[in-house]
GUVODO-956677 format. One record per residue: residue number from 1; residue in one letter; chain; x, y, z of N, C-alpha, C in turn. Coordinates in steps of 0.02 Angstrom, whole numbers, always signed. Example, Ala and Ser with C-alpha at 12.3 -4.5 7.8 and 13.67 -1.06 7.14 Angstrom:
residues 2
{num = 1 | residu = A | chaine = A | n.east = +660 | n.north = -284 | n.up = +390 | ca.east = +615 | ca.north = -225 | ca.up = +390 | c.east = +660 | c.north = -165 | c.up = +390}
{num = 2 | residu = S | chaine = A | n.east = +642 | n.north = -112 | n.up = +354 | ca.east = +684 | ca.north = -53 | ca.up = +357 | c.east = +645 | c.north = +2 | c.up = +394}
END
This chain:
residues 108
{num = 1 | residu = M | chaine = A | n.east = -855 | n.north = +368 | n.up = -78 | ca.east = -805 | ca.north = +400 | ca.up = -25 | c.east = -738 | c.north = +387 | c.up = -70}
{num = 2 | residu = A | chaine = A | n.east = -704 | n.north = +443 | n.up = -38 | ca.east = -632 | ca.north = +478 | ca.up = -96 | c.east = -580 | c.north = +438 | c.up = -62}
{num = 3 | residu = A | chaine = A | n.east = -509 | n.north = +408 | n.up = -97 | ca.east = -472 | ca.north = +384 | ca.up = -58 | c.east = -438 | c.north = +404 | c.up = -23}
{num = 4 | residu = G | chaine = A | n.east = -404 | n.north = +396 | n.up = +57 | ca.east = -363 | ca.north = +450 | ca.up = +74 | c.east = -293 | c.north = +437 | c.up = +43}
{num = 5 | residu = T | chaine = A | n.east = -273 | n.north = +490 | n.up = +67 | ca.east = -189 | ca.north = +511 | ca.up = +48 | c.east = -136 | c.north = +506 | c.up = +98}
{num = 6 | residu = Y | chaine = A | n.east = -81 | n.north = +460 | n.up = +65 | ca.east = -31 | ca.north = +425 | ca.up = +128 | c.east = +16 | c.north = +416 | c.up = +69}
{num = 7 | residu = N | chaine = A | n.east = +73 | n.north = +472 | n.up = +87 | ca.east = +129 | ca.north = +458 | ca.up = +67 | c.east = +190 | c.north = +404 | c.up = +98}
{num = 8 | residu = I | chaine = A | n.east = +238 | n.north = +355 | n.up = +63 | ca.east = +247 | ca.north = +305 | ca.up = +105 | c.east = +339 | c.north = +332 | c.up = +88}
{num = 9 | residu = T | chaine = A | n.east = +381 | n.north = +323 | n.up = +125 | ca.east = +437 | ca.north = +320 | ca.up = +116 | c.east = +483 | c.north = +266 | c.up = +141}
{num = 10 | residu = A | chaine = A | n.east = +511 | n.north = +219 | n.up = +115 | ca.east = +540 | ca.north = +169 | ca.up = +92 | c.east = +634 | c.north = +173 | c.up = +98}
{num = 11 | residu = E | chaine = A | n.east = +682 | n.north = +113 | n.up = +141 | ca.east = +718 | ca.north = +129 | ca.up = +122 | c.east = +753 | c.north = +79 | c.up = +88}
{num = 12 | residu = R | chaine = A | n.east = +818 | n.north = +90 | n.up = +46 | ca.east = +838 | ca.north = +47 | ca.up = +27 | c.east = +876 | c.north = +7 | c.up = +85}
{num = 13 | residu = N | chaine = A | n.east = +882 | n.north = -68 | n.up = +71 | ca.east = +887 | ca.north = -113 | ca.up = +98 | c.east = +883 | c.north = -152 | c.up = +148}
{num = 14 | residu = Q | chaine = A | n.east = +797 | n.north = -109 | n.up = +163 | ca.east = +776 | ca.north = -109 | ca.up = +207 | c.east = +680 | c.north = -152 | c.up = +208}
{num = 15 | residu = A | chaine = A | n.east = +664 | n.north = -191 | n.up = +225 | ca.east = +617 | ca.north = -216 | ca.up = +227 | c.east = +546 | c.north = -152 | c.up = +235}
{num = 16 | residu = L | chaine = A | n.east = +498 | n.north = -166 | n.up = +208 | ca.east = +451 | ca.north = -122 | ca.up = +231 | c.east = +376 | c.north = -147 | c.up = +251}
{num = 17 | residu = Q | chaine = A | n.east = +352 | n.north = -117 | n.up = +322 | ca.east = +316 | ca.north = -149 | ca.up = +345 | c.east = +238 | c.north = -89 | c.up = +368}
{num = 18 | residu = I | chaine = A | n.east = +183 | n.north = -80 | n.up = +361 | ca.east = +145 | ca.north = -42 | ca.up = +382 | c.east = +95 | c.north = -48 | c.up = +386}
{num = 19 | residu = D | chaine = A | n.east = +72 | n.north = -74 | n.up = +465 | ca.east = -5 | ca.north = -91 | ca.up = +482 | c.east = -32 | c.north = -38 | c.up = +487}
{num = 20 | residu = I | chaine = A | n.east = -105 | n.north = -43 | n.up = +454 | ca.east = -182 | ca.north = -21 | ca.up = +460 | c.east = -213 | c.north = -47 | c.up = +457}
{num = 21 | residu = Q | chaine = A | n.east = -272 | n.north = +6 | n.up = +494 | ca.east = -355 | ca.north = +12 | ca.up = +498 | c.east = -381 | c.north = +36 | c.up = +470}
{num = 22 | residu = Y | chaine = A | n.east = -423 | n.north = +13 | n.up = +458 | ca.east = -498 | ca.north = +51 | ca.up = +404 | c.east = -540 | c.north = +40 | c.up = +450}
{num = 23 | residu = K | chaine = A | n.east = -569 | n.north = +130 | n.up = +471 | ca.east = -622 | ca.north = +112 | ca.up = +521 | c.east = -692 | c.north = +150 | c.up = +485}
{num = 24 | residu = D | chaine = A | n.east = -738 | n.north = +161 | n.up = +518 | ca.east = -774 | ca.north = +206 | ca.up = +491 | c.east = -804 | c.north = +257 | c.up = +532}
{num = 25 | residu = D | chaine = A | n.east = -855 | n.north = +294 | n.up = +500 | ca.east = -859 | ca.north = +376 | ca.up = +561 | c.east = -871 | c.north = +361 | c.up = +613}
{num = 26 | residu = Q | chaine = A | n.east = -878 | n.north = +307 | n.up = +639 | ca.east = -897 | ca.north = +290 | ca.up = +727 | c.east = -846 | c.north = +251 | c.up = +762}
{num = 27 | residu = D | chaine = A | n.east = -769 | n.north = +264 | n.up = +731 | ca.east = -724 | ca.north = +256 | ca.up = +737 | c.east = -722 | c.north = +171 | c.up = +755}
{num = 28 | residu = V | chaine = A | n.east = -758 | n.north = +126 | n.up = +730 | ca.east = -754 | ca.north = +55 | ca.up = +720 | c.east = -732 | c.north = +17 | c.up = +666}
{num = 29 | residu = G | chaine = A | n.east = -703 | n.north = -46 | n.up = +659 | ca.east = -653 | ca.north = -41 | ca.up = +604 | c.east = -701 | c.north = -79 | c.up = +560}
{num = 30 | residu = F | chaine = A | n.east = -694 | n.north = -97 | n.up = +497 | ca.east = -738 | ca.north = -93 | ca.up = +455 | c.east = -721 | c.north = -184 | c.up = +433}
{num = 31 | residu = D | chaine = A | n.east = -763 | n.north = -238 | n.up = +416 | ca.east = -728 | ca.north = -312 | ca.up = +412 | c.east = -713 | c.north = -326 | c.up = +356}
{num = 32 | residu = L | chaine = A | n.east = -651 | n.north = -340 | n.up = +358 | ca.east = -606 | ca.north = -342 | ca.up = +284 | c.east = -610 | c.north = -419 | c.up = +262}
{num = 33 | residu = S | chaine = A | n.east = -637 | n.north = -469 | n.up = +322 | ca.east = -631 | ca.north = -515 | ca.up = +314 | c.east = -654 | c.north = -565 | c.up = +246}
{num = 34 | residu = T | chaine = A | n.east = -700 | n.north = -523 | n.up = +203 | ca.east = -713 | ca.north = -571 | ca.up = +152 | c.east = -701 | c.north = -525 | c.up = +99}
{num = 35 | residu = T | chaine = A | n.east = -641 | n.north = -469 | n.up = +90 | ca.east = -613 | ca.north = -440 | ca.up = +57 | c.east = -554 | c.north = -441 | c.up = +43}
{num = 36 | residu = T | chaine = A | n.east = -536 | n.north = -428 | n.up = -35 | ca.east = -465 | ca.north = -436 | ca.up = -52 | c.east = -434 | c.north = -345 | c.up = -53}
{num = 37 | residu = I | chaine = A | n.east = -385 | n.north = -349 | n.up = -33 | ca.east = -338 | ca.north = -295 | ca.up = -29 | c.east = -275 | c.north = -291 | c.up = -76}
{num = 38 | residu = T | chaine = A | n.east = -276 | n.north = -249 | n.up = -123 | ca.east = -218 | ca.north = -263 | ca.up = -193 | c.east = -183 | c.north = -169 | c.up = -195}
{num = 39 | residu = I | chaine = A | n.east = -129 | n.north = -209 | n.up = -170 | ca.east = -80 | ca.north = -134 | ca.up = -189 | c.east = -49 | c.north = -125 | c.up = -233}
{num = 40 | residu = T | chaine = A | n.east = -49 | n.north = -77 | n.up = -300 | ca.east = -18 | ca.north = -75 | ca.up = -343 | c.east = +31 | c.north = -22 | c.up = -331}
{num = 41 | residu = V | chaine = A | n.east = +95 | n.north = -46 | n.up = -361 | ca.east = +148 | ca.north = +11 | ca.up = -357 | c.east = +172 | c.north = +51 | c.up = -437}
{num = 42 | residu = K | chaine = A | n.east = +179 | n.north = +106 | n.up = -464 | ca.east = +204 | ca.north = +122 | ca.up = -529 | c.east = +254 | c.north = +179 | c.up = -519}
{num = 43 | residu = D | chaine = A | n.east = +282 | n.north = +168 | n.up = -582 | ca.east = +331 | ca.north = +246 | ca.up = -586 | c.east = +293 | c.north = +299 | c.up = -581}
{num = 44 | residu = N | chaine = A | n.east = +247 | n.north = +308 | n.up = -613 | ca.east = +203 | ca.north = +363 | ca.up = -631 | c.east = +128 | c.north = +346 | c.up = -647}
{num = 45 | residu = A | chaine = A | n.east = +83 | n.north = +380 | n.up = -635 | ca.east = +23 | ca.north = +378 | ca.up = -658 | c.east = +6 | c.north = +367 | c.up = -730}
{num = 46 | residu = A | chaine = A | n.east = +43 | n.north = +373 | n.up = -798 | ca.east = +42 | ca.north = +359 | ca.up = -850 | c.east = +59 | c.north = +275 | c.up = -879}
{num = 47 | residu = D | chaine = A | n.east = +88 | n.north = +248 | n.up = -800 | ca.east = +111 | ca.north = +211 | ca.up = -848 | c.east = +70 | c.north = +135 | c.up = -831}
{num = 48 | residu = T | chaine = A | n.east = +81 | n.north = +98 | n.up = -904 | ca.east = +10 | ca.north = +47 | ca.up = -886 | c.east = +49 | c.north = -32 | c.up = -846}
{num = 49 | residu = T | chaine = A | n.east = +108 | n.north = -37 | n.up = -849 | ca.east = +146 | ca.north = -86 | ca.up = -825 | c.east = +127 | c.north = -79 | c.up = -751}
{num = 50 | residu = A | chaine = A | n.east = +139 | n.north = -121 | n.up = -695 | ca.east = +151 | ca.north = -115 | ca.up = -621 | c.east = +230 | c.north = -128 | c.up = -603}
{num = 51 | residu = A | chaine = A | n.east = +260 | n.north = -74 | n.up = -556 | ca.east = +319 | ca.north = -107 | ca.up = -535 | c.east = +315 | c.north = -176 | c.up = -490}
{num = 52 | residu = F | chaine = A | n.east = +251 | n.north = -159 | n.up = -471 | ca.east = +245 | ca.north = -208 | ca.up = -392 | c.east = +180 | c.north = -203 | c.up = -398}
{num = 53 | residu = V | chaine = A | n.east = +147 | n.north = -281 | n.up = -381 | ca.east = +68 | ca.north = -284 | ca.up = -377 | c.east = +91 | c.north = -334 | c.up = -308}
{num = 54 | residu = D | chaine = A | n.east = +32 | n.north = -335 | n.up = -268 | ca.east = +45 | ca.north = -404 | ca.up = -209 | c.east = -35 | c.north = -368 | c.up = -173}
{num = 55 | residu = V | chaine = A | n.east = -72 | n.north = -427 | n.up = -176 | ca.east = -131 | ca.north = -454 | ca.up = -138 | c.east = -121 | c.north = -463 | c.up = -50}
{num = 56 | residu = F | chaine = A | n.east = -161 | n.north = -436 | n.up = -3 | ca.east = -177 | ca.north = -441 | ca.up = +46 | c.east = -248 | c.north = -456 | c.up = +89}
{num = 57 | residu = S | chaine = A | n.east = -225 | n.north = -484 | n.up = +150 | ca.east = -299 | ca.north = -509 | ca.up = +173 | c.east = -304 | c.north = -466 | c.up = +242}
{num = 58 | residu = G | chaine = A | n.east = -371 | n.north = -456 | n.up = +271 | ca.east = -374 | ca.north = -403 | ca.up = +311 | c.east = -407 | c.north = -455 | c.up = +346}
{num = 59 | residu = D | chaine = A | n.east = -432 | n.north = -434 | n.up = +428 | ca.east = -460 | ca.north = -461 | ca.up = +454 | c.east = -512 | c.north = -421 | c.up = +509}
{num = 60 | residu = A | chaine = A | n.east = -538 | n.north = -453 | n.up = +535 | ca.east = -646 | ca.north = -433 | ca.up = +530 | c.east = -639 | c.north = -373 | c.up = +590}
{num = 61 | residu = D | chaine = A | n.east = -599 | n.north = -341 | n.up = +604 | ca.east = -577 | ca.north = -273 | ca.up = +651 | c.east = -562 | c.north = -224 | c.up = +580}
{num = 62 | residu = G | chaine = A | n.east = -534 | n.north = -250 | n.up = +517 | ca.east = -512 | ca.north = -196 | ca.up = +485 | c.east = -431 | c.north = -184 | c.up = +506}
{num = 63 | residu = N | chaine = A | n.east = -398 | n.north = -231 | n.up = +512 | ca.east = -334 | ca.north = -219 | ca.up = +506 | c.east = -282 | c.north = -270 | c.up = +443}
{num = 64 | residu = F | chaine = A | n.east = -243 | n.north = -219 | n.up = +431 | ca.east = -200 | ca.north = -260 | ca.up = +370 | c.east = -137 | c.north = -231 | c.up = +370}
{num = 65 | residu = T | chaine = A | n.east = -86 | n.north = -263 | n.up = +334 | ca.east = -22 | ca.north = -252 | ca.up = +331 | c.east = -9 | c.north = -277 | c.up = +285}
{num = 66 | residu = I | chaine = A | n.east = +35 | n.north = -184 | n.up = +245 | ca.east = +79 | ca.north = -194 | ca.up = +176 | c.east = +151 | c.north = -212 | c.up = +216}
{num = 67 | residu = A | chaine = A | n.east = +171 | n.north = -281 | n.up = +166 | ca.east = +246 | ca.north = -284 | ca.up = +175 | c.east = +268 | c.north = -297 | c.up = +105}
{num = 68 | residu = M | chaine = A | n.east = +332 | n.north = -272 | n.up = +94 | ca.east = +369 | ca.north = -274 | ca.up = +63 | c.east = +434 | c.north = -292 | c.up = +70}
{num = 69 | residu = S | chaine = A | n.east = +469 | n.north = -335 | n.up = +54 | ca.east = +528 | ca.north = -372 | ca.up = +71 | c.east = +611 | c.north = -320 | c.up = +39}
{num = 70 | residu = S | chaine = A | n.east = +653 | n.north = -338 | n.up = +67 | ca.east = +713 | ca.north = -255 | ca.up = +55 | c.east = +723 | c.north = -292 | c.up = -38}
{num = 71 | residu = S | chaine = A | n.east = +717 | n.north = -343 | n.up = -44 | ca.east = +739 | ca.north = -353 | ca.up = -130 | c.east = +677 | c.north = -347 | c.up = -166}
{num = 72 | residu = V | chaine = A | n.east = +630 | n.north = -311 | n.up = -135 | ca.east = +562 | ca.north = -258 | ca.up = -194 | c.east = +587 | c.north = -201 | c.up = -178}
{num = 73 | residu = V | chaine = A | n.east = +590 | n.north = -170 | n.up = -109 | ca.east = +610 | ca.north = -102 | ca.up = -121 | c.east = +662 | c.north = -79 | c.up = -141}
{num = 74 | residu = N | chaine = A | n.east = +721 | n.north = -120 | n.up = -155 | ca.east = +777 | ca.north = -128 | ca.up = -184 | c.east = +749 | c.north = -125 | c.up = -269}
{num = 75 | residu = G | chaine = A | n.east = +722 | n.north = -168 | n.up = -306 | ca.east = +700 | ca.north = -178 | ca.up = -356 | c.east = +669 | c.north = -130 | c.up = -402}
{num = 76 | residu = F | chaine = A | n.east = +626 | n.north = -71 | n.up = -353 | ca.east = +616 | ca.north = -21 | ca.up = -391 | c.east = +645 | c.north = +28 | c.up = -433}
{num = 77 | residu = P | chaine = A | n.east = +627 | n.north = +27 | n.up = -507 | ca.east = +675 | ca.north = +62 | ca.up = -536 | c.east = +672 | c.north = +124 | c.up = -540}
{num = 78 | residu = F | chaine = A | n.east = +636 | n.north = +166 | n.up = -474 | ca.east = +627 | ca.north = +224 | ca.up = -476 | c.east = +635 | c.north = +234 | c.up = -408}
{num = 79 | residu = N | chaine = A | n.east = +660 | n.north = +340 | n.up = -394 | ca.east = +679 | ca.north = +348 | ca.up = -323 | c.east = +613 | c.north = +370 | c.up = -296}
{num = 80 | residu = Q | chaine = A | n.east = +563 | n.north = +388 | n.up = -346 | ca.east = +488 | ca.north = +398 | ca.up = -311 | c.east = +432 | c.north = +368 | c.up = -376}
{num = 81 | residu = G | chaine = A | n.east = +390 | n.north = +362 | n.up = -352 | ca.east = +316 | ca.north = +309 | ca.up = -392 | c.east = +270 | c.north = +321 | c.up = -343}
{num = 82 | residu = I | chaine = A | n.east = +213 | n.north = +300 | n.up = -377 | ca.east = +141 | ca.north = +298 | ca.up = -360 | c.east = +112 | c.north = +237 | c.up = -319}
{num = 83 | residu = Y | chaine = A | n.east = +69 | n.north = +232 | n.up = -281 | ca.east = +45 | ca.north = +178 | ca.up = -274 | c.east = -42 | c.north = +209 | c.up = -264}
{num = 84 | residu = Y | chaine = A | n.east = -58 | n.north = +137 | n.up = -254 | ca.east = -143 | ca.north = +148 | ca.up = -233 | c.east = -156 | c.north = +74 | c.up = -202}
{num = 85 | residu = I | chaine = A | n.east = -219 | n.north = +73 | n.up = -156 | ca.east = -235 | ca.north = +1 | ca.up = -119 | c.east = -297 | c.north = +12 | c.up = -123}
{num = 86 | residu = D | chaine = A | n.east = -324 | n.north = -36 | n.up = -162 | ca.east = -385 | ca.north = -48 | ca.up = -174 | c.east = -430 | c.north = -92 | c.up = -153}
{num = 87 | residu = L | chaine = A | n.east = -496 | n.north = -90 | n.up = -128 | ca.east = -518 | ca.north = -165 | ca.up = -94 | c.east = -580 | c.north = -194 | c.up = -129}
{num = 88 | residu = T | chaine = A | n.east = -581 | n.north = -247 | n.up = -137 | ca.east = -632 | ca.north = -278 | ca.up = -175 | c.east = -662 | c.north = -352 | c.up = -137}
{num = 89 | residu = G | chaine = A | n.east = -729 | n.north = -355 | n.up = -185 | ca.east = -745 | ca.north = -422 | ca.up = -134 | c.east = -827 | c.north = -382 | c.up = -99}
{num = 90 | residu = T | chaine = A | n.east = -825 | n.north = -388 | n.up = -38 | ca.east = -891 | ca.north = -340 | ca.up = +24 | c.east = -891 | c.north = -286 | c.up = +8}
{num = 91 | residu = I | chaine = A | n.east = -809 | n.north = -227 | n.up = +12 | ca.east = -816 | ca.north = -160 | ca.up = +7 | c.east = -778 | c.north = -159 | c.up = -66}
{num = 92 | residu = E | chaine = A | n.east = -816 | n.north = -122 | n.up = -116 | ca.east = -780 | ca.north = -121 | ca.up = -165 | c.east = -763 | c.north = -21 | c.up = -161}
{num = 93 | residu = T | chaine = A | n.east = -673 | n.north = -13 | n.up = -154 | ca.east = -665 | ca.north = +60 | ca.up = -162 | c.east = -588 | c.north = +56 | c.up = -165}
{num = 94 | residu = R | chaine = A | n.east = -559 | n.north = +119 | n.up = -188 | ca.east = -484 | ca.north = +145 | ca.up = -181 | c.east = -485 | c.north = +149 | c.up = -102}
{num = 95 | residu = L | chaine = A | n.east = -437 | n.north = +112 | n.up = -61 | ca.east = -461 | ca.north = +142 | ca.up = -6 | c.east = -390 | c.north = +203 | c.up = +20}
{num = 96 | residu = L | chaine = A | n.east = -336 | n.north = +211 | n.up = -7 | ca.east = -274 | ca.north = +234 | ca.up = -15 | c.east = -230 | c.north = +254 | c.up = -86}
{num = 97 | residu = E | chaine = A | n.east = -205 | n.north = +297 | n.up = -89 | ca.east = -154 | ca.north = +324 | ca.up = -142 | c.east = -116 | c.north = +373 | c.up = -107}
{num = 98 | residu = G | chaine = A | n.east = -51 | n.north = +377 | n.up = -155 | ca.east = -17 | ca.north = +428 | ca.up = -164 | c.east = +51 | c.north = +417 | c.up = -174}
{num = 99 | residu = K | chaine = A | n.east = +113 | n.north = +455 | n.up = -136 | ca.east = +179 | ca.north = +441 | ca.up = -165 | c.east = +210 | c.north = +396 | c.up = -128}
{num = 100 | residu = I | chaine = A | n.east = +262 | n.north = +350 | n.up = -158 | ca.east = +307 | ca.north = +316 | ca.up = -138 | c.east = +389 | c.north = +314 | c.up = -133}
{num = 101 | residu = Q | chaine = A | n.east = +437 | n.north = +346 | n.up = -97 | ca.east = +483 | ca.north = +375 | ca.up = -98 | c.east = +522 | c.north = +332 | c.up = -78}
{num = 102 | residu = I | chaine = A | n.east = +584 | n.north = +313 | n.up = -123 | ca.east = +635 | ca.north = +259 | ca.up = -97 | c.east = +689 | c.north = +294 | c.up = -82}
{num = 103 | residu = T | chaine = A | n.east = +725 | n.north = +286 | n.up = -24 | ca.east = +780 | ca.north = +348 | ca.up = -22 | c.east = +833 | c.north = +278 | c.up = +18}
{num = 104 | residu = D | chaine = A | n.east = +895 | n.north = +317 | n.up = +11 | ca.east = +948 | ca.north = +284 | ca.up = +53 | c.east = +948 | c.north = +277 | c.up = +105}
{num = 105 | residu = N | chaine = A | n.east = +981 | n.north = +225 | n.up = +106 | ca.east = +978 | ca.north = +236 | ca.up = +201 | c.east = +1035 | c.north = +253 | c.up = +224}
{num = 106 | residu = S | chaine = A | n.east = +1040 | n.north = +296 | n.up = +289 | ca.east = +1076 | ca.north = +348 | ca.up = +285 | c.east = +1143 | c.north = +313 | c.up = +348}
{num = 107 | residu = A | chaine = A | n.east = +1129 | n.north = +246 | n.up = +379 | ca.east = +1175 | ca.north = +223 | ca.up = +412 | c.east = +1214 | c.north = +172 | c.up = +339}
{num = 108 | residu = Y | chaine = A | n.east = +1203 | n.north = +158 | n.up = +296 | ca.east = +1278 | ca.north = +139 | ca.up = +239 | c.east = +1309 | c.north = +191 | c.up = +214}
END
């Protein structure tokens, strides 16, 4: 199965939280309770060193949350990078990939 594409926009000085549910073709959530979910963020595809890596856990209904504190978002050395989310364990696949855009908060 090919990875889905989802572009993320994060604001400087703000925490980022994205709730995701991984479902099959019958609209039923995959059991992710025995799967490791890893997000990797890089400046670009050629980078050999990630700017951020974190591991999340999912539940039996396919739910998981990507969360980054404001200090993580502020620490990215780029305004636009790439990310990918991989599943390992009982399910091994690249689930999502896309661009991550870091914007200034318009309220500041």
